[in-house]
N, C-alpha and C positions, 0 to 999 in steps of 0.2 A: 410845632409838634401837631399831632393828630388830636389829640384833646382826650377826654374821659371815655367817650364811646369806643374808642381803640382799646383802651384799657379794660373796659368791661369785656368787651368781644374776646381779648386775649384771655383774660381770667376764665372766662366761659370754656374755651378751647382747652385751657389747661386743665379744668377740673372734668369737662365732658368728653374728651379724647379717650383718656386712660378708663373711663367708666365703659365707654362705649366699647373699648377694646376686650376687658373683662368680661363684658356682657355677651359679646359675639363668641369669644373663645371658651365661655363658661356655660354655655346654655345648650344643650342637645349634643352633648360630647358623643355619645355610642353612635348616632347615626351619621355623624358629620366626618368624625375623625377616626374611624375604626375600618378595619380591613375584613369583610366577611369571610368567614371559613378559614382563619389565620392558623388557629390551633387545630392538628390533625383531629379525626376521629378516634375512638377507642381502638377500633379494628387495624387502623394504620400506623400504629405506634408499637414498639418492641413489647412484647410480654417477659418480664422478668420472672425467671424461673425460681420457685421457691423449695419444690420438693427435691429430693436427693436425686432421683431418677431423671427429672427435668435438666437438672443441674449438670448431670452427667452427658445426656445427649447434647446440650447445647455445647458443652465443653469438647465433645467429639466433632460435633458440626464445625466448630471455630477452628479446631486442630486440621480436620481436613480441607477447610479452606485455605488456611494458610500453607499448608504443605501443597496444595495445587499451585496456589500463587508463585511459592517458592520454585516449584519444578518449571512452572512458564518462564519465571525470571532466569533460571539456569539456562534454560533452551534457548532464549534469547541472547543470553550473554554467549554461548557457544556459536550460535549464529553468526554474532556480532565478530566474534575471534577469528572464524573463518573467512569473514568477508574481508578482515584486516590482513588475514595471512595471505590471502589470494591477491589482494591489492598490492602488498610488498613485492610479490613474485614478479 
C-alpha cells in the first residue's frame, strides 16, 4: 500500500475541496453570478391602472386590439378559403 502520507493527503482533499468550492461560489456572488440590467426599469414595465377612467381606457384599448386581431384573422381565413377554392377548381 501507499502508506500514511497518502491517507493524510486524501483526508486533506476530502476536507479542503468542499470548503474551497463553498468559498468560491459563496463569495462575491453579486458581481460574479448576476446579469446586469436583468430586471426592466420602471418606465419599461406595464402601468397598472387604478382609477376608474384609466381602467375604462385600458379596457377599450384591449378590446380594440382584440377586434383588430380578429378582423385580421378573419381576413386571413377568407384569403385561405379562396386559395383552397381556386386550387380545387
